[in-house]
C-alpha positions in Angstrom: 0.0 0.0 0.0 3.0 2.3 0.5 3.4 2.6 -3.2 0.0 4.3 -3.3 1.0 7.0 -0.8 -0.4 5.5 2.5 1.0 4.1 5.8 -0.5 0.9 7.4 -1.1 1.3 11.1 -1.9 -1.9 13.1 -3.4 -1.7 16.6 -1.8 -4.3 18.9 -2.2 -4.8 22.7 0.5 -4.2 25.3 1.8 -7.8 25.1 2.2 -7.5 21.4 -0.6 -9.9 20.7 -2.5 -9.7 17.5 -4.9 -12.3 18.4 -8.2 -10.4 18.4 -7.2 -7.9 15.8 -10.0 -7.3 13.3 -8.6 -6.1 10.0 -11.7 -4.3 9.1 -11.9 -2.4 12.5 -8.4 -2.1 13.7 -6.5 -1.1 10.5 -6.3 2.6 10.0 -4.9 4.4 6.9 -3.1 7.7 7.1 -1.6 9.9 4.4 2.1 9.1 4.0 4.9 11.6 3.9 7.3 9.0 2.7 9.4 9.9 -0.4 11.5 7.4 -2.2 15.2 7.9 -2.1 15.5 8.1 -5.9 13.0 11.0 -6.1 15.2 13.4 -4.3 16.8 16.1 -6.4 20.2 15.2 -7.7 23.0 17.7 -8.3 25.4 17.0 -11.2 29.0 16.6 -9.9 31.3 19.3 -10.8 33.8 18.4 -13.4 36.7 20.4 -12.0 38.3 20.7 -8.6 38.5 24.1 -7.0 42.3 24.0 -7.0 42.9 22.7 -10.5 43.8 25.0 -13.5 41.3 24.9 -16.4 42.6 23.3 -19.6 43.3 25.7 -22.4 40.7 25.7 -25.1 41.4 24.6 -28.7 41.4 28.2 -29.9 43.9 29.1 -27.3 46.2 26.2 -27.9 46.1 26.6 -31.7 46.8 30.3 -31.7 50.2 31.1 -33.2 52.0 34.4 -33.5 54.0 35.6 -36.5 57.2 35.9 -34.4 56.9 32.5 -32.8 58.7 29.4 -34.1 55.5 27.3 -34.1 54.0 29.7 -36.7 56.6 28.6 -39.2 57.0 25.0 -38.0 53.5 24.2 -39.3 54.6 24.8 -42.9 57.5 22.4 -42.5 55.3 19.6 -41.0 56.1 16.9 -43.6 58.2 13.8 -43.5 60.9 12.8 -46.0 58.8 10.1 -47.6 56.1 12.6 -48.5 58.6 15.0 -49.9 60.1 12.3 -52.1 56.6 11.3 -53.2 56.0 14.9 -54.3 59.3 15.1 -56.0 58.4 12.0 -58.0 55.0 13.5 -58.9 56.9 16.6 -60.2 59.1 14.6 -62.5 56.5 12.1 -63.6 53.2 14.0 -63.4 50.3 11.6 -63.6 48.0 13.3 -61.1 47.4 17.1 -60.7 50.0 18.4 -58.2 47.4 20.2 -56.2 45.7 16.9 -55.6 49.0 15.5 -54.5 49.3 18.3 -52.0 45.8 17.4 -50.7 45.4 20.7 -48.9 48.7 20.3 -47.0 51.3 22.3 -48.9 54.7 22.5 -47.4 57.7 24.8 -47.6 60.2 22.2 -46.5 60.6 20.7 -50.0 60.6 23.9 -51.9 63.2 25.5 -49.6 65.7 22.6 -49.8 65.1 22.2 -53.5 65.9 25.8 -54.2 68.9 25.7 -51.9 70.2 22.6 -53.6 69.7 24.3 -57.0 71.7 27.3 -55.8 74.7 25.4 -54.7 74.7 23.1 -57.8 74.5 26.2 -60.1 77.4 27.7 -58.2 79.4 24.5 -58.5 78.5 23.8 -62.2 79.1 27.5 -63.1 82.5 27.4 -61.4 83.5 24.3 -63.4 82.2 25.8 -66.6 84.2 28.9 -66.0 87.3 26.9 -65.1 87.1 25.0 -68.4 86.8 28.1 -70.5 89.8 29.9 -69.0 93.0 28.8 -70.6 95.6 30.8 -68.8 98.5 29.9 -66.6 97.2 31.9 -63.7 95.8 30.3 -60.6 92.1 29.9 -60.8 90.1 31.8 -58.2 86.5 31.1 -57.2 83.9 33.7 -58.1 81.6 33.8 -55.2 79.4 36.3 -57.0 78.0 33.3 -58.8 76.8 32.0 -55.4 75.1 35.3 -54.4 73.7 35.6 -58.0 72.3 32.1 -57.8 70.7 32.8 -54.4 69.1 36.1 -55.6 67.8 34.5 -58.8 66.4 31.3 -57.4 65.1 32.6 -54.1 63.7 35.8 -55.7 62.0 33.9 -58.5 60.5 31.2 -56.3 59.5 33.6 -53.6 58.1 36.6 -55.5 56.5 35.2 -58.7 54.1 33.0 -56.8 53.0 36.0 -54.6 52.3 38.1 -57.8 50.4 35.2 -59.3 48.4 34.6 -56.2 47.5 38.3 -56.0 46.3 38.3 -59.6 44.2 35.2 -59.0 42.6 36.8 -56.0 41.9 39.9 -58.1 40.0 37.8 -60.6 38.2 36.0 -57.8 39.9 32.6 -58.1 40.0 30.5 -54.9 41.6 27.5 -56.6 45.0 27.9 -55.0 46.3 29.4 -51.9 49.5 31.4 -51.5 51.2 28.3 -49.9 50.1 26.1 -52.8 51.5 28.6 -55.3 54.8 28.6 -53.4 54.9 24.8 -53.2 54.0 24.5 -56.9 56.9 26.8 -58.0 59.3 25.3 -55.4 58.8 21.8 -56.6 59.0 23.0 -60.3 62.7 23.9 -59.6 63.5 20.3 -59.1 64.3 19.8 -62.8 67.1 22.4 -62.6 69.2 20.0 -60.4 69.9 17.5 -63.2 70.1 20.2 -65.8 72.8 22.1 -63.8 74.8 18.9 -63.3 75.1 18.3 -67.1 75.2 21.8 -68.5 78.8 22.7 -67.7 80.4 21.3 -70.8 82.4 23.3 -73.3 79.8 22.6 -76.1 77.6 25.7 -75.9 74.9 24.3 -78.2 74.6 21.2 -76.0 74.2 23.5 -72.9 71.4 25.4 -74.7 69.7 22.1 -75.4 69.9 21.0 -71.7 68.5 24.3 -70.5 65.7 24.2 -73.1 64.7 20.7 -71.9 64.6 21.9 -68.3 62.6 24.9 -69.3 60.1 22.7 -71.2 59.6 20.2 -68.4 59.1 22.8 -65.7 56.9 25.1 -67.9 54.6 22.2 -68.8 54.4 21.2 -65.1 53.4 24.8 -64.2 50.9 25.3 -67.0 49.3 21.9 -66.5 48.7 22.6 -62.8 47.8 26.3 -63.0 45.4 26.1 -65.9 42.4 24.7 -63.8 43.1 27.6 -61.4 43.4 30.5 -63.9 40.5 29.2 -66.1 37.9 30.6 -63.7 38.6 34.0 -65.4 37.4 34.8 -68.9 39.2 33.1 -71.8 41.3 36.1 -72.8 42.5 36.7 -69.2 43.3 33.0 -68.7 45.4 32.9 -71.8 47.2 36.1 -70.8 48.0 34.7 -67.4 49.4 31.4 -68.9 51.5 33.4 -71.4 52.9 35.5 -68.5 53.8 32.4 -66.5 55.6 30.9 -69.5 57.5 34.1 -70.3 58.6 34.6 -66.8 59.8 31.0 -66.7 61.6 31.5 -70.0 63.3 34.5 -68.4 64.5 32.3 -65.6 65.9 29.7 -68.0 67.7 32.3 -70.1 69.2 33.9 -66.9 70.5 30.5 -65.8 72.1 29.8 -69.1 73.8 33.2 -69.5 74.9 33.7 -65.9 76.2 30.2 -65.2 76.9 28.4 -68.5 77.9 31.1 -70.9 
């Protein structure tokens, strides 16, 4: 009966005898004030102790500043196997390079490729200059070749993608970010490593052929991957951008030939 909200009261005698109890007369029912334990209000336990420090939120932990090392480390977060895979995709393009990047462009590969090209150009240019000088004087290294190579390769790889990205933003193209443009031009420099290694011969025509092959391979790589991005503009503008990309790249190839393998 307690489940219905009543208490059962039984009238017994002093000796505790229930012998003459008549259930009809001696049972009395009173309103119950009993409340089940599980009906009491429950308070949710606190999730933090009063003396513990709150954990930083995701927005706080992911916040990076321009002058902090972690800001730049995120652009070098790639392993060697992935860099080699992207280098292979540059020399043997079967899949669009922006798909190879998969939204995770890096600056690690472009930086070291450009640096390697600079030192190989300096080395090959020095050998080429040594072979063309037929004097009895002691040969001296021309370190202006090193500074020239650094200015040419770093300047081209760093500034041209910025200009291209700005033009794309002007025409409303969202197909490639600035980092993707840097990665695209950085990996396109990979072909200049074998070209520089074989272009130091005394046969000038052969050197022109090697440089032309390097220009053709890298220019096709750039146009093939940039055309889906620039094609969002009208046909005339798209063709103009492609021609500008090719002409700037031709200027790089001619500068490499004249400055280092003349």
